[in-house]
C-alpha positions in Angstrom: 36.8 14.3 237.3 36.0 11.4 234.9 38.3 8.8 233.8 37.6 6.9 230.7 39.1 3.6 230.2 38.6 0.4 228.1 38.9 -3.1 228.6 39.2 -5.3 225.3 38.7 -9.0 225.3 39.5 -11.3 222.7 38.5 -14.7 221.7 40.1 -17.3 219.3 36.7 -17.7 217.5 34.1 -15.6 216.1 30.6 -15.2 217.2 28.7 -14.0 220.3 29.8 -14.8 223.6 28.1 -17.7 225.8 26.3 -17.2 228.7 29.3 -18.5 230.8 31.7 -16.5 228.9 29.8 -13.3 229.4 29.6 -14.2 232.9 33.5 -14.6 233.1 34.0 -11.4 231.3 31.9 -9.4 233.8 33.6 -10.9 236.7 37.1 -9.9 235.1 35.7 -6.5 234.5 34.7 -6.3 238.1 38.1 -7.6 239.4 39.9 -4.8 236.8 37.6 -2.2 237.7 38.1 -2.3 241.5 41.9 -2.3 241.3 41.8 0.7 239.0 39.4 2.5 241.1 41.3 2.1 244.0 44.3 3.1 242.6 42.9 6.1 241.1 41.2 7.4 244.4 44.6 6.9 246.2 42.9 4.3 248.4 44.7 1.0 247.5 45.2 -1.0 250.4 46.1 -4.8 251.2 42.6 -5.5 252.0 41.5 -8.2 249.4 38.6 -9.6 251.3 36.5 -9.2 248.0 38.4 -12.3 246.7 36.5 -14.5 248.9 33.3 -14.0 247.0 32.8 -17.7 246.2 31.8 -16.7 242.5 35.2 -15.5 241.9 36.6 -18.7 243.4 34.1 -20.8 241.3 35.4 -19.2 238.3 39.0 -19.4 239.1 38.5 -23.3 239.7 36.6 -23.4 236.3 39.8 -22.1 234.7 41.9 -24.6 236.6 39.7 -27.7 235.6 39.8 -26.1 232.1 43.5 -26.3 232.2 43.8 -30.0 233.7 41.3 -31.6 231.4 42.0 -29.2 228.1 38.1 -28.8 227.9 36.1 -25.7 227.4 34.8 -23.6 230.4 31.5 -25.0 229.9 32.8 -28.3 230.4 34.8 -27.5 233.4 31.7 -25.7 235.1 29.9 -29.0 234.5 32.7 -31.1 235.9 32.7 -29.0 238.9 29.0 -28.9 239.5 28.8 -32.8 239.0 31.6 -33.3 241.5 29.8 -31.2 243.9 26.3 -33.0 243.5 27.6 -36.4 243.4 29.9 -35.9 246.8 27.0 -33.8 248.3 29.6 -31.0 248.8 28.6 -27.4 248.0 30.1 -25.7 245.0 32.1 -23.0 246.8 33.5 -26.1 248.7 34.6 -27.8 245.6 36.1 -24.7 244.2 38.0 -23.9 247.4 39.6 -27.4 247.1 40.6 -26.9 243.5 42.1 -23.5 243.9 44.1 -24.8 247.1 45.2 -28.0 244.9 43.9 -30.4 247.4 41.5 -31.5 244.6 42.5 -32.2 240.9 40.4 -33.2 238.0 41.8 -36.0 235.5 40.3 -37.5 232.3 40.1 -40.9 234.0 38.4 -40.1 237.2 36.0 -37.6 238.6 38.6 -36.1 240.5 41.6 -36.9 242.7 
């Protein structure tokens, strides 16, 4: 049996997606598709181990930094990468700290 479904994304300005926006869209598509497929196949489980993928956590952290600083996704990702580089910490670890709320970015400082 074949299922047809659409995922529509909207933005507030016209034009093509940036590489970062496209990456975010593809990640969200993967997350949505996995949930739909599990539900359709009747195999939905409590196993969410795929959420430990560091790429998902980095993009979640970028969204949190974006909200904290009121900046674009590109700027949020640059701030995360800059913090990781200057503190000699892997990006995935910085993302984990942001998502767990033990690291918060502010306008005045790199991070608190």
